[in-house]
C-alpha positions as CSV (number, residue, x, y, z in Angstrom):
1,M,9.4,-2.0,26.6
2,T,10.0,-5.6,27.6
3,A,13.1,-6.3,25.6
4,A,16.5,-7.2,27.1
5,T,18.8,-4.4,28.0
6,K,21.0,-4.8,24.9
7,K,19.0,-3.8,21.8
8,P,19.6,-5.4,18.4
9,G,21.9,-3.7,15.9
10,F,21.4,-3.0,12.2
11,W,22.2,-6.4,10.8
12,A,20.3,-8.3,13.4
13,I,17.2,-6.2,12.6
14,F,17.8,-6.6,8.9
15,S,18.2,-10.4,9.0
16,I,15.0,-10.8,11.0
17,F,13.0,-8.7,8.6
18,L,14.6,-10.3,5.6
19,L,13.3,-13.6,6.8
20,L,9.8,-12.1,7.2
21,G,10.1,-10.5,3.7
22,L,10.8,-13.9,2.2
23,T,8.0,-15.8,4.0
24,S,5.2,-13.2,4.8
25,F,2.5,-14.1,2.2
26,G,-1.1,-13.1,2.6
27,G,-1.2,-9.3,2.6
28,P,-1.2,-6.7,5.3
29,A,-3.4,-8.5,7.8
30,A,-1.2,-11.6,7.6
31,H,1.9,-9.4,7.9
32,I,0.7,-7.9,11.1
33,G,0.1,-11.4,12.5
34,Y,3.6,-12.4,11.6
35,F,5.0,-9.3,13.3
36,R,3.1,-9.9,16.5
37,Q,4.3,-13.5,16.6
38,Q,7.9,-12.4,16.0
39,F,8.2,-9.3,18.1
40,V,5.7,-9.7,20.9
41,S,5.4,-13.5,21.5
42,K,8.9,-14.7,20.5
43,R,11.4,-11.9,21.0
44,R,9.5,-9.7,23.4
45,W,10.7,-6.5,21.9
46,L,7.2,-5.0,22.5
47,S,4.4,-5.6,24.9
48,D,0.9,-6.3,23.6
49,A,-0.2,-2.8,24.6
50,E,2.8,-1.2,22.8
51,F,2.2,-3.3,19.7
52,A,-1.5,-2.2,19.7
53,S,-0.5,1.4,20.0
54,L,2.0,1.2,17.1
55,L,-0.6,-0.6,15.0
56,A,-3.2,2.0,15.7
57,L,-0.7,4.7,14.6
58,C,0.2,3.0,11.4
59,Q,-3.5,2.4,10.5
60,F,-4.0,6.2,11.0
61,L,-1.2,7.4,8.8
62,P,-1.2,7.4,5.0
63,G,0.9,4.6,3.5
64,P,1.3,0.8,3.8
65,A,0.3,-0.1,7.4
66,S,2.4,-3.3,7.6
67,S,5.6,-1.7,6.3
68,Q,5.1,1.3,8.6
69,L,4.6,-1.0,11.5
70,G,7.9,-2.7,10.6
71,M,9.6,0.7,10.3
72,A,8.2,1.7,13.7
73,I,9.5,-1.4,15.4
74,G,12.9,-0.9,13.9
75,L,12.8,2.8,14.9
76,L,12.1,1.9,18.5
77,Q,14.9,-0.6,18.6
78,H,17.7,1.2,16.8
79,K,16.4,4.6,15.8
80,F,16.7,5.6,12.1
81,R,19.2,2.8,11.3
82,G,16.8,0.3,12.7
83,A,13.9,1.7,10.6
84,L,16.1,1.5,7.5
85,A,17.1,-2.1,8.3
86,A,13.5,-3.2,8.9
87,W,12.3,-1.6,5.7
88,L,15.1,-2.9,3.6
89,G,14.9,-6.5,4.9
90,F,11.1,-6.7,4.5
91,T,10.9,-5.0,1.1
92,L,14.0,-6.3,-0.7
93,P,12.7,-9.8,-1.7
94,S,9.4,-8.6,-3.2
95,A,11.0,-5.6,-4.9
96,L,13.6,-7.8,-6.6
97,L,11.0,-10.3,-7.8
98,M,8.8,-7.5,-9.2
99,L,11.8,-5.9,-10.9
100,A,12.7,-9.3,-12.4
101,F,9.1,-9.7,-13.7
102,A,9.2,-6.3,-15.3
103,L,12.5,-6.9,-17.0
104,S,11.4,-10.3,-18.3
105,L,8.3,-9.0,-20.1
106,T,10.3,-8.3,-23.3
107,W,11.5,-12.0,-23.4
108,W,8.0,-13.4,-23.7
109,Q,6.4,-14.3,-27.1
110,Q,3.5,-11.9,-27.7
111,P,0.6,-14.4,-27.9
112,L,1.8,-16.1,-24.7
113,L,2.4,-12.7,-23.0
114,N,-1.1,-11.6,-23.9
115,G,-2.6,-14.7,-22.4
116,V,-0.6,-14.5,-19.2
117,L,-1.4,-10.8,-18.8
118,H,-5.1,-11.6,-19.2
119,G,-5.0,-14.4,-16.7
120,L,-3.3,-12.2,-14.2
121,K,-5.9,-9.4,-14.7
122,L,-8.7,-11.9,-13.8
123,V,-6.9,-12.7,-10.6
124,A,-6.5,-9.0,-9.9
125,V,-10.3,-8.7,-10.2
126,A,-10.8,-11.3,-7.5
127,V,-8.1,-9.9,-5.2
128,V,-9.5,-6.4,-5.3
129,A,-13.1,-7.5,-4.9
130,Q,-12.1,-9.5,-1.8
131,A,-10.2,-6.4,-0.4
132,I,-13.2,-4.2,-1.0
133,W,-15.5,-6.6,0.9
134,A,-13.1,-6.8,3.9
135,M,-12.6,-3.0,4.0
136,A,-16.3,-2.3,3.7
137,Q,-17.1,-4.6,6.6
138,S,-14.7,-2.8,8.9
139,L,-14.6,0.8,7.5
140,C,-18.2,1.2,6.2
141,N,-20.1,-0.5,9.0
142,S,-22.9,2.2,9.3
143,S,-25.3,3.8,6.8
144,R,-23.4,7.2,6.8
145,K,-20.1,5.5,6.1
146,A,-21.7,3.5,3.4
147,L,-23.1,6.7,1.9
148,I,-19.6,8.3,1.9
149,M,-18.2,5.2,0.2
150,L,-20.9,5.1,-2.6
151,L,-20.7,8.9,-3.2
152,N,-16.9,8.7,-3.6
153,A,-17.2,5.8,-6.0
154,A,-19.8,7.5,-8.1
155,I,-17.9,10.8,-8.2
156,V,-14.6,9.3,-9.3
157,L,-16.3,7.2,-12.0
158,W,-18.1,10.3,-13.3
159,Q,-15.0,12.6,-13.0
160,P,-11.8,10.5,-13.1
161,G,-8.4,12.2,-12.6
162,A,-5.4,12.3,-10.3
163,I,-6.4,15.6,-8.7
164,V,-10.0,14.4,-7.9
165,Q,-9.0,11.6,-5.6
166,P,-7.0,13.7,-3.0
167,L,-9.8,16.2,-3.0
168,L,-12.3,13.5,-2.3
169,I,-10.2,12.2,0.6
170,L,-10.0,15.7,2.1
171,A,-13.7,16.1,1.7
172,A,-14.3,12.8,3.3
173,A,-12.2,13.8,6.4
174,V,-14.4,16.9,6.7
175,A,-17.6,14.8,6.3
176,G,-16.3,12.4,9.0
177,V,-15.9,15.3,11.4
178,M,-19.5,16.5,10.7
179,L,-21.3,13.1,10.4
180,L,-19.3,10.4,12.2
181,R,-18.9,11.5,15.8
182,H,-18.3,9.3,18.8
183,Q,-15.8,7.0,17.1
184,P,-14.2,4.6,19.5
185,A,-10.7,5.5,20.8
186,A,-7.7,3.7,19.5
187,A,-6.4,0.9,21.7
188,G,-3.0,1.0,23.2
189,T,-0.8,2.6,25.8
190,A,2.0,5.1,25.8
191,L,5.2,3.9,24.1
192,T,8.4,3.9,26.1
193,G,11.6,5.5,24.9
194,K,12.2,8.4,22.5
195,P,13.6,7.2,19.2
196,V,12.8,10.5,17.6
197,S,13.3,13.9,19.3
198,Q,10.5,16.4,18.9
199,R,12.9,18.7,17.0
200,L,13.8,15.9,14.5
201,A,10.1,15.0,14.3
202,L,9.2,18.5,13.3
203,S,12.0,18.5,10.7
204,C,10.7,15.2,9.2
205,G,7.2,16.7,9.1
206,L,8.4,19.8,7.4
207,L,10.4,17.9,4.8
208,F,7.3,15.7,4.1
209,L,5.2,18.8,3.3
210,I,8.0,20.5,1.3
211,L,8.4,17.5,-0.9
212,L,4.6,17.0,-1.3
213,I,4.1,20.6,-2.4
214,G,7.5,21.3,-4.0
215,L,7.9,18.2,-6.2
216,P,4.9,18.9,-8.5
217,V,6.1,22.5,-8.9
218,A,9.7,21.3,-9.7
219,A,8.4,18.7,-12.1
220,Q,6.5,21.4,-14.0
221,L,9.4,23.9,-14.1
222,Y,12.0,21.2,-14.9
223,P,10.3,18.4,-16.8
224,Q,13.0,15.8,-16.3
225,P,11.9,12.2,-16.5
226,A,13.4,11.1,-13.2
227,L,11.9,14.1,-11.4
228,Q,8.5,13.5,-12.9
229,L,8.6,9.9,-11.8
230,V,9.7,10.7,-8.3
231,D,6.9,13.3,-8.1
232,I,4.2,10.8,-9.1
233,F,5.3,8.0,-6.7
234,Y,6.0,10.4,-3.8
235,R,2.5,11.9,-4.1
236,T,1.0,8.5,-4.3
237,G,2.8,7.3,-1.2
238,A,1.7,10.4,0.7
239,L,-2.0,10.1,-0.2
240,V,-2.6,6.4,0.1
241,F,-5.0,5.8,3.1
242,G,-6.5,2.4,3.8
243,G,-3.7,0.0,2.9
244,G,-1.7,-1.2,0.0
245,H,-4.7,-2.0,-2.3
246,V,-5.6,1.7,-2.4
247,V,-2.4,2.4,-4.3
248,L,-4.1,0.9,-7.3
249,P,-6.6,3.7,-8.2
250,L,-4.1,6.5,-7.4
251,L,-1.2,5.1,-9.5
252,Q,-3.6,4.0,-12.3
253,A,-5.0,7.6,-12.5
254,E,-1.5,9.0,-12.7
255,L,0.2,6.6,-15.1
256,V,-2.3,5.0,-17.5
257,P,-4.1,8.0,-18.9
258,A,-0.7,9.7,-19.4
259,A,0.4,6.6,-21.4
260,L,3.4,6.1,-19.2
261,V,2.3,2.5,-18.5
262,N,0.1,0.2,-20.6
263,A,-3.2,-0.7,-18.9
264,D,-2.7,-4.4,-19.4
265,Q,0.8,-4.4,-18.0
266,F,-0.3,-2.3,-15.1
267,M,-3.0,-4.8,-14.1
268,A,-0.8,-7.8,-14.7
269,G,1.9,-6.3,-12.5
270,Y,-0.6,-5.7,-9.8
271,A,-1.8,-9.3,-10.0
272,A,1.7,-10.6,-9.9
273,A,2.3,-8.5,-6.7
274,Q,-0.2,-10.8,-5.0
275,A,2.0,-13.8,-5.6
276,V,5.1,-12.5,-3.8
277,P,5.7,-12.1,-0.1
278,G,6.2,-8.8,1.6
279,P,4.6,-5.4,1.0
280,L,2.1,-4.7,-1.8
281,F,3.9,-1.3,-2.3
282,S,6.7,-3.3,-4.0
283,F,4.4,-3.1,-7.0
284,A,6.0,0.4,-7.5
285,A,9.2,-1.3,-8.5
286,F,7.4,-3.1,-11.4
287,V,5.5,0.0,-12.5
288,G,8.6,2.2,-12.4
289,A,10.5,-0.3,-14.5
290,V,7.9,-0.7,-17.2
291,A,7.0,3.0,-17.3
292,Q,7.8,4.8,-20.6
293,S,9.6,7.6,-18.6
294,G,12.8,8.0,-20.7
295,I,15.1,6.4,-18.1
296,S,16.4,2.8,-17.8
297,P,14.0,0.2,-16.4
298,L,16.3,-0.6,-13.5
299,H,16.7,3.1,-12.5
300,G,13.0,3.7,-12.9
301,G,12.1,0.8,-10.7
302,V,14.5,1.8,-7.9
303,L,13.4,5.5,-8.0
304,A,9.7,4.6,-7.9
305,L,10.3,2.2,-5.0
306,L,12.2,4.7,-2.9
307,A,9.8,7.6,-3.7
308,I,6.7,5.7,-2.8
309,F,8.0,4.6,0.6
310,L,9.8,7.9,1.5
311,P,6.5,9.6,2.7
312,S,5.7,6.7,5.0
313,F,9.1,7.0,6.7
314,L,8.9,10.8,7.1
315,I,5.4,11.0,8.4
316,L,5.9,8.1,10.8
317,S,9.0,9.9,12.2
318,A,7.1,13.1,12.4
319,V,4.0,11.8,14.2
320,L,5.4,9.1,16.5
321,P,6.3,11.4,19.4
322,Y,2.8,12.9,19.4
323,W,0.7,9.9,18.6
324,Q,-0.7,8.9,22.0
325,R,-2.2,12.3,22.7
326,V,-3.5,13.1,19.2
327,S,-5.2,9.8,18.7
328,Q,-7.5,10.3,21.6
329,Q,-9.0,13.5,20.1
330,P,-12.7,12.8,19.0
331,T,-12.3,15.1,15.9
332,V,-9.3,13.1,14.7
333,R,-11.1,9.8,15.1
334,S,-14.1,11.1,13.2
335,A,-11.9,12.4,10.3
336,I,-10.1,9.0,10.1
337,A,-13.5,7.2,9.9
338,G,-14.5,9.4,7.0
339,V,-11.3,8.8,5.1
340,G,-11.6,5.1,5.6
341,A,-15.0,5.1,4.0
342,A,-13.8,7.3,1.1
343,V,-10.8,5.1,0.2
344,T,-13.1,2.1,0.1
345,G,-15.2,3.9,-2.4
346,L,-12.2,4.8,-4.5
347,L,-11.2,1.1,-4.6
348,L,-14.8,0.2,-5.5
349,A,-14.7,2.5,-8.5
350,T,-11.4,1.0,-9.6
351,L,-12.9,-2.5,-9.5
352,Y,-15.3,-1.4,-12.2
353,Q,-13.0,0.9,-14.2
354,P,-10.5,-0.2,-15.3
355,L,-10.4,-3.7,-13.8
356,V,-13.7,-5.3,-14.7
357,S,-14.2,-3.2,-17.9
358,S,-10.9,-4.3,-19.4
359,S,-10.7,-7.9,-18.0
360,I,-14.2,-9.4,-18.1
361,L,-14.7,-9.7,-21.8
362,T,-16.6,-13.0,-22.1
363,P,-18.8,-15.2,-19.9
364,L,-15.8,-17.5,-19.3
365,D,-13.8,-14.5,-18.0
366,A,-16.6,-13.7,-15.5
367,A,-16.8,-17.4,-14.4
368,L,-13.0,-17.6,-13.9
369,A,-12.9,-14.4,-11.9
370,L,-15.8,-15.6,-9.7
371,L,-14.1,-18.9,-9.1
372,A,-10.9,-17.0,-8.1
373,L,-12.9,-14.9,-5.7
374,I,-14.6,-18.0,-4.1
375,A,-11.2,-19.6,-3.8
376,L,-9.8,-16.6,-2.0
377,Q,-12.8,-15.8,0.2
378,Y,-14.2,-19.3,1.1
379,L,-11.5,-21.8,0.3
380,R,-8.8,-19.5,1.8
381,L,-6.3,-20.3,-1.0
382,P,-3.3,-18.0,-1.0
383,P,-3.2,-15.4,-3.8
384,W,0.2,-16.6,-5.0
385,L,-1.3,-20.0,-5.7
386,L,-4.1,-18.4,-7.9
387,V,-1.5,-16.3,-9.7
388,L,0.5,-19.4,-10.5
389,A,-2.6,-21.2,-11.6
390,A,-3.5,-18.3,-13.9
391,V,0.0,-18.3,-15.5
392,V,-0.1,-22.0,-16.1
393,M,-3.7,-22.0,-17.5
394,S,-3.0,-19.0,-19.7
395,S,0.2,-20.5,-21.0
396,V,-1.7,-23.8,-21.9
397,L,-4.6,-21.9,-23.6
398,H,-2.3,-19.7,-25.7
């Protein structure tokens, strides 16, 4: 590592990531650019090779890649305290904004609220469509990957349900091993230092699996609202491959059919999440707050936020000591390629149902969604500006 001999403490790491959490608009790709500028070019905490190795690891693991990258940088600097400081600083601004939005919904007049929610849903259509296009270009760049993507989209539209999607991801990993051989090796070099011992890494991995298997069982045996909420968001965080946008189909399948969250509120919150800086997973704070779970909105939002990020922290700590050796295995690279194509298909299915089917109700809706997509893709307007425009326009019309 190229940093100075004295490493930063908790509050130094927290303040740096808090500034990033306040200013990092543009989604995961932009977040990674901000991180490289801050920690490679400016502060020299990492070399380019070390940064590339960490990035490859975070793109391999389930969970939000940019948040995990921040946790990994904090972990290397100040062990678990550094990872906590990085996550807290980067996540706090967007989480507070999403909680505030959720708590303010009851103050809005119903006609105005309906109009704003509809405008936000049209922005969500454009944002998800752009994400699918970008993911398909990088993750489905062969006929076999495209076939895996389309098959997964068709199956989940034909047979929706929370249990179907994890099974499809597992099947795609197997298909990747069988059909997608000779994937290029991940770039990077060995990381210096040992922020996590092998014994502690194994403990984190074991806890990750115990919670993944045990929480659904516990929620069935003891149907307490808080436990059920933690189970839903923990499983979602543990099974999201492909970036923050993929949280949409998984959470939608868990919450909307069970009537825990209204479909219009769900899509409006997802669109509003595009307007705030920081990680898209902060959407969980909004959904947890508006969920009809039987606990207070504030407690629900905090529980959902902690539960959806916990798997990322545990699995990162478990895998980091072994990453350099494992990532070079051809079988692992093939499985990752299959999973990437599958999650693109899941997001493609979500674009149609429930996004387009519940949002595009008139030719004007279709035109507005298309204009938003053009503004994102070709005019390079930031999503937060489109969200602001949608709120203003909907307020005027209603």
